[in-house]
Every structure is written in C-alpha cells, then in structure tokens.
C-alpha positions in Angstrom: -80.7 211.2 -87.2 -82.1 214.0 -85.2 -81.7 211.9 -82.0 -78.1 213.3 -81.4 -79.4 216.8 -81.9 -82.1 216.4 -79.3 -79.6 214.8 -76.9 -77.1 217.7 -77.4 -79.9 220.3 -76.9 -81.0 218.4 -73.8 -77.4 218.4 -72.5 -76.9 222.1 -73.2 -80.2 222.9 -71.5 -79.3 220.8 -68.5 -75.8 222.4 -68.3 -77.3 225.9 -68.5 -80.0 225.0 -66.0 -77.6 223.7 -63.5 -75.3 226.7 -64.0 -78.2 229.2 -63.5 -79.4 227.2 -60.5 -76.0 227.2 -58.9 -75.6 231.0 -59.6 -78.9 231.7 -57.9 -78.1 229.4 -55.1 -74.8 231.2 -54.6 -76.5 234.6 -54.8 -79.3 233.8 -52.4 -77.0 232.1 -50.0 -74.8 235.2 -49.9 -77.9 237.4 -49.4 -79.1 235.2 -46.6 -75.7 235.3 -44.9 -75.5 239.1 -45.3 -79.0 239.7 -43.8 -78.2 237.2 -41.0 -75.1 239.3 -40.1 -77.1 242.5 -40.3 -79.8 241.2 -38.0 -77.3 239.8 -35.5 -75.5 243.2 -35.4 -78.8 245.0 -34.9 -79.7 242.6 -32.1 -76.3 243.3 -30.5 -76.8 247.1 -30.8 -80.3 246.7 -29.3 -79.0 244.7 -26.4 -76.3 247.4 -25.7 -79.0 250.1 -25.7 -81.2 248.0 -23.4 -78.3 247.5 -21.0 -77.6 251.2 -20.9 -81.3 251.9 -20.3 -81.4 249.3 -17.4 -78.3 250.9 -15.9 -79.9 254.4 -16.0 -83.2 253.2 -14.5 -81.4 251.3 -11.7 -79.1 254.3 -11.1 -82.1 256.6 -10.8 -84.0 254.2 -8.5 -80.9 253.8 -6.3 -80.4 257.6 -6.2 -84.0 258.3 -5.1 -83.7 255.5 -2.5 -80.5 257.0 -1.1 -82.1 260.4 -1.0 -85.2 259.0 0.8 -82.9 257.3 3.3 -80.7 260.3 4.0 -83.5 262.8 4.1 -86.6 261.0 5.5 -88.2 264.4 6.4 -88.5 265.5 2.8 -91.7 264.6 1.0 -91.6 262.2 -2.0 -92.2 264.9 -4.7 -89.2 266.9 -3.5 -87.0 263.8 -3.5 -88.2 263.1 -7.1 -87.3 266.6 -8.2 -83.9 266.5 -6.5 -83.2 263.1 -7.9 -84.1 264.2 -11.4 -81.9 267.2 -11.1 -79.0 265.1 -9.9 -79.6 262.6 -12.7 -79.6 265.5 -15.3 -76.3 266.8 -13.8 -74.8 263.3 -14.1 -76.0 262.9 -17.7 -74.7 266.3 -18.7 -71.3 265.5 -17.2 -71.1 262.2 -19.1 -72.1 264.0 -22.4 -69.5 266.7 -21.7 -66.8 264.1 -21.0 -67.6 262.2 -24.1 -67.7 265.2 -26.4 -64.4 266.4 -24.9 -65.4 269.9 -24.0 
C-alpha cells in the first residue's frame, strides 16, 4: 500500500533534482560564458596596449637612429637626450590633440 507513496516521493525527488541540476547548469554555464567574454576582452585590451608600446619603442629607436645618422659628430648621450626630448614633444602633442586643447 505504501509502494505508490514511495514511488511518488521518488518521482518528486527526481523531478526536483533534475530541475535544480538544470538550474545550476544554466547558472554556471552563463557564468562561464560571462567570464570567457571578460577574459577575451581583457586579452584584446592587453594586445592593444602591447601594440602601442611596441610602436613607441620602435619610434624611439628609429628616431635615435636617424639622429645618429644625421649628426654623426654628436656623442651617444647627447643623441639620447635629444631623442628623449623629441619623443616627449611628440607625446605631449598627441595628448594635447586627444584632449582637444
């Protein structure tokens, strides 16, 4: 007589268990997707900063190479100071242009 009651309780527990399991699967699947998108965006931002840094380093190296070629009579420290000054002027001009002042 209690067999149908245990079957009903088992079915209700199975239904609740599958519902809770599907809820957590949905929740954790969404969290995994969200964190994947965040990490992909952070990786993209990092690659942009890395590209800007590489551009700046190559620009500074080409500037000092150009100065050394144009003025071979200047010692290396003087070329470094002039190159750093020109690089600071270029960066200040870019910042001024971006800020609109």
